[in-house]
C-alpha atoms as a printed R data frame, in Angstrom:
    type eleno elety resid chain resno       x      y      z
1   ATOM     1    CA   MET     A     1 136.603 57.388 84.618
2   ATOM     2    CA   SER     A     2 137.261 54.197 83.635
3   ATOM     3    CA   GLU     A     3 140.397 52.524 81.950
4   ATOM     4    CA   THR     A     4 140.588 50.087 78.566
5   ATOM     5    CA   ARG     A     5 143.353 47.889 78.672
6   ATOM     6    CA   THR     A     6 143.963 46.198 75.260
7   ATOM     7    CA   THR     A     7 145.778 43.210 74.855
8   ATOM     8    CA   ASP     A     8 146.774 40.555 72.438
9   ATOM     9    CA   PRO     A     9 143.879 38.297 71.102
10  ATOM    10    CA   VAL     A    10 144.067 35.416 72.323
11  ATOM    11    CA   PHE     A    11 143.451 32.700 69.844
12  ATOM    12    CA   PRO     A    12 141.961 28.712 70.898
13  ATOM    13    CA   PRO     A    13 144.915 27.019 70.345
14  ATOM    14    CA   GLY     A    14 145.276 25.010 67.142
15  ATOM    15    CA   ARG     A    15 142.981 26.504 65.689
16  ATOM    16    CA   TYR     A    16 143.868 29.114 63.118
17  ATOM    17    CA   GLY     A    17 147.078 27.156 63.134
18  ATOM    18    CA   LYS     A    18 151.116 27.724 63.548
19  ATOM    19    CA   ARG     A    19 152.044 32.349 64.589
20  ATOM    20    CA   ARG     A    20 155.004 33.167 61.941
21  ATOM    21    CA   SER     A    21 157.518 34.631 64.004
22  ATOM    22    CA   GLY     A    22 159.599 37.474 62.066
23  ATOM    23    CA   ARG     A    23 159.718 38.177 58.603
24  ATOM    24    CA   ARG     A    24 160.017 35.950 55.375
25  ATOM    25    CA   ARG     A    25 163.515 36.379 53.338
26  ATOM    26    CA   PRO     A    26 162.719 36.988 49.230
27  ATOM    27    CA   VAL     A    27 164.892 34.421 48.052
28  ATOM    28    CA   LEU     A    28 162.738 33.539 45.391
29  ATOM    29    CA   PRO     A    29 161.983 36.432 43.869
30  ATOM    30    CA   ILE     A    30 165.645 37.908 44.200
31  ATOM    31    CA   VAL     A    31 166.919 34.888 42.318
32  ATOM    32    CA   ALA     A    32 163.840 35.293 39.404
33  ATOM    33    CA   LEU     A    33 165.225 38.784 39.127
34  ATOM    34    CA   VAL     A    34 168.696 38.027 39.122
35  ATOM    35    CA   LEU     A    35 167.967 35.707 35.937
36  ATOM    36    CA   VAL     A    36 165.721 37.794 34.316
37  ATOM    37    CA   VAL     A    37 168.080 40.716 34.427
38  ATOM    38    CA   GLY     A    38 170.801 38.094 33.014
39  ATOM    39    CA   ALA     A    39 169.165 36.915 30.338
40  ATOM    40    CA   SER     A    40 168.316 40.061 29.181
41  ATOM    41    CA   LEU     A    41 171.591 41.348 29.455
42  ATOM    42    CA   LEU     A    42 173.028 38.828 27.356
43  ATOM    43    CA   LEU     A    43 170.366 39.148 25.174
44  ATOM    44    CA   SER     A    44 171.076 43.038 24.334
45  ATOM    45    CA   VAL     A    45 174.394 42.010 23.467
46  ATOM    46    CA   ARG     A    46 173.921 39.527 21.795
47  ATOM    47    CA   LEU     A    47 171.408 41.295 19.635
48  ATOM    48    CA   PHE     A    48 174.214 45.155 19.492
49  ATOM    49    CA   GLN     A    49 176.723 42.257 17.914
50  ATOM    50    CA   GLN     A    50 173.876 41.236 15.240
51  ATOM    51    CA   PHE     A    51 172.150 44.497 14.609
52  ATOM    52    CA   GLY     A    52 173.926 47.648 15.987
53  ATOM    53    CA   GLN     A    53 177.350 47.969 14.254
54  ATOM    54    CA   THR     A    54 176.438 48.485 11.096
55  ATOM    55    CA   ASP     A    55 179.248 48.866  8.491
56  ATOM    56    CA   TYR     A    56 176.939 51.378  6.952
57  ATOM    57    CA   ASP     A    57 176.701 54.019  8.478
58  ATOM    58    CA   PRO     A    58 174.582 57.208  6.333
59  ATOM    59    CA   GLN     A    59 175.268 60.810  8.726
60  ATOM    60    CA   ILE     A    60 172.806 63.986  6.921
61  ATOM    61    CA   VAL     A    61 175.297 66.790  6.228
62  ATOM    62    CA   GLY     A    62 172.647 69.644  4.653
63  ATOM    63    CA   TRP     A    63 170.623 69.746  1.609
64  ATOM    64    CA   ASP     A    64 169.597 72.854 -0.934
65  ATOM    65    CA   GLU     A    65 166.599 72.845 -2.800
66  ATOM    66    CA   PRO     A    66 167.375 75.090 -5.863
67  ATOM    67    CA   SER     A    67 164.331 74.536 -7.811
68  ATOM    68    CA   ALA     A    68 160.566 73.175 -6.855
69  ATOM    69    CA   THR     A    69 161.379 70.378 -8.831
70  ATOM    70    CA   VAL     A    70 164.777 68.912 -7.602
71  ATOM    71    CA   MET     A    71 166.265 68.850 -4.300
72  ATOM    72    CA   THR     A    72 170.484 68.202 -3.007
73  ATOM    73    CA   ILE     A    73 171.294 66.365 -0.209
74  ATOM    74    CA   GLN     A    74 174.998 66.859  0.362
75  ATOM    75    CA   PHE     A    75 175.737 63.371  3.113
76  ATOM    76    CA   LYS     A    76 178.365 61.200  4.300
77  ATOM    77    CA   VAL     A    77 178.837 57.011  4.454
78  ATOM    78    CA   ARG     A    78 180.883 55.447  6.442
79  ATOM    79    CA   VAL     A    79 181.682 51.696  5.010
80  ATOM    80    CA   PRO     A    80 184.129 49.323  5.038
81  ATOM    81    CA   ALA     A    81 187.942 50.252  3.304
82  ATOM    82    CA   GLY     A    82 187.272 50.738 -0.146
83  ATOM    83    CA   GLY     A    83 183.612 49.537 -0.897
84  ATOM    84    CA   ALA     A    84 180.503 50.947 -1.946
85  ATOM    85    CA   ALA     A    85 176.821 51.748 -0.214
86  ATOM    86    CA   GLU     A    86 172.853 51.545 -1.675
87  ATOM    87    CA   CYS     A    87 171.955 54.942  0.209
88  ATOM    88    CA   ILE     A    88 168.365 55.194 -0.729
89  ATOM    89    CA   LEU     A    89 167.247 59.115 -0.280
90  ATOM    90    CA   ARG     A    90 163.967 61.445  0.423
91  ATOM    91    CA   ALA     A    91 162.822 64.090  0.010
92  ATOM    92    CA   ARG     A    92 160.086 65.654  2.157
93  ATOM    93    CA   ASP     A    93 157.384 68.709  1.917
94  ATOM    94    CA   TYR     A    94 156.958 70.894  4.727
95  ATOM    95    CA   ASP     A    95 154.107 68.969  5.604
96  ATOM    96    CA   GLY     A    96 156.285 65.775  6.191
97  ATOM    97    CA   PHE     A    97 155.082 64.136  3.261
98  ATOM    98    CA   GLU     A    98 156.936 62.597  0.521
99  ATOM    99    CA   VAL     A    99 158.140 64.231 -2.549
100 ATOM   100    CA   GLY     A   100 160.535 62.492 -4.004
101 ATOM   101    CA   ARG     A   101 162.917 59.441 -3.727
102 ATOM   102    CA   ARG     A   102 165.968 58.676 -5.152
103 ATOM   103    CA   THR     A   103 168.355 55.377 -4.427
104 ATOM   104    CA   VAL     A   104 171.592 55.968 -5.635
105 ATOM   105    CA   VAL     A   105 175.105 54.168 -5.246
106 ATOM   106    CA   VAL     A   106 178.346 55.671 -3.927
107 ATOM   107    CA   ARG     A   107 181.911 54.427 -3.734
108 ATOM   108    CA   ALA     A   108 184.399 55.081 -1.615
109 ATOM   109    CA   ALA     A   109 187.902 56.644 -3.541
110 ATOM   110    CA   GLY     A   110 190.552 53.787 -2.863
111 ATOM   111    CA   ASP     A   111 190.474 52.287  0.672
112 ATOM   112    CA   ALA     A   112 189.088 55.325  1.659
113 ATOM   113    CA   LYS     A   113 186.125 54.189  4.794
114 ATOM   114    CA   THR     A   114 184.161 57.668  4.279
115 ATOM   115    CA   ILE     A   115 182.533 58.939  1.245
116 ATOM   116    CA   ASP     A   116 180.897 62.015  1.366
117 ATOM   117    CA   ALA     A   117 178.355 62.810 -1.702
118 ATOM   118    CA   ASN     A   118 176.164 65.292 -2.990
119 ATOM   119    CA   GLU     A   119 173.344 63.081 -5.410
120 ATOM   120    CA   THR     A   120 169.967 64.836 -6.710
121 ATOM   121    CA   VAL     A   121 166.822 63.898 -6.271
122 ATOM   122    CA   PRO     A   122 163.305 64.786 -8.601
123 ATOM   123    CA   THR     A   123 160.603 65.578 -6.614
124 ATOM   124    CA   THR     A   124 156.738 66.861 -7.114
125 ATOM   125    CA   ALA     A   125 156.473 69.236 -5.302
126 ATOM   126    CA   ARG     A   126 158.733 71.928 -3.500
127 ATOM   127    CA   ALA     A   127 160.550 70.088 -0.585
128 ATOM   128    CA   SER     A   128 162.121 71.478  2.550
129 ATOM   129    CA   VAL     A   129 163.911 68.554  3.878
130 ATOM   130    CA   GLY     A   130 165.735 65.841  2.463
131 ATOM   131    CA   ASP     A   131 166.855 62.276  4.452
132 ATOM   132    CA   VAL     A   132 168.640 59.933  3.860
133 ATOM   133    CA   VAL     A   133 166.647 56.667  4.752
134 ATOM   134    CA   ARG     A   134 168.809 54.394  5.212
135 ATOM   135    CA   CYS     A   135 172.310 52.508  3.455
136 ATOM   136    CA   GLN     A   136 173.584 48.943  3.143
137 ATOM   137    CA   ALA     A   137 176.005 47.060  0.782
138 ATOM   138    CA   ALA     A   138 176.196 47.665 -3.100
139 ATOM   139    CA   ALA     A   139 174.382 44.976 -4.750
């Protein structure tokens, strides 16, 4: 039985350049990653301060559909003390199609920061869901 010995390949000197010894250190990719993560965090904080916390924060409480032509929507709005909000209300049918929309202005009593509102939205068909699309400062 014959034996086969394995040896490291022998390359002619100078033909293939200098062989590397050891492992390369990934300094550049790590620095680039740190810079990208830092820039992303700074951008996120800036955008949150600019757009994240709105003074006019609506919250749906419930809705009622007393007839096929009207829906009553109960909602709360957080506003600056004593402020007013202009809110867009929407009524949708069972399939999700919009069947009614109304813009209302609600005002806080005194220096209150929360408004509890109960508004009706006329509809073109029987509605099954009421939404507050958005609220903003009243004009």
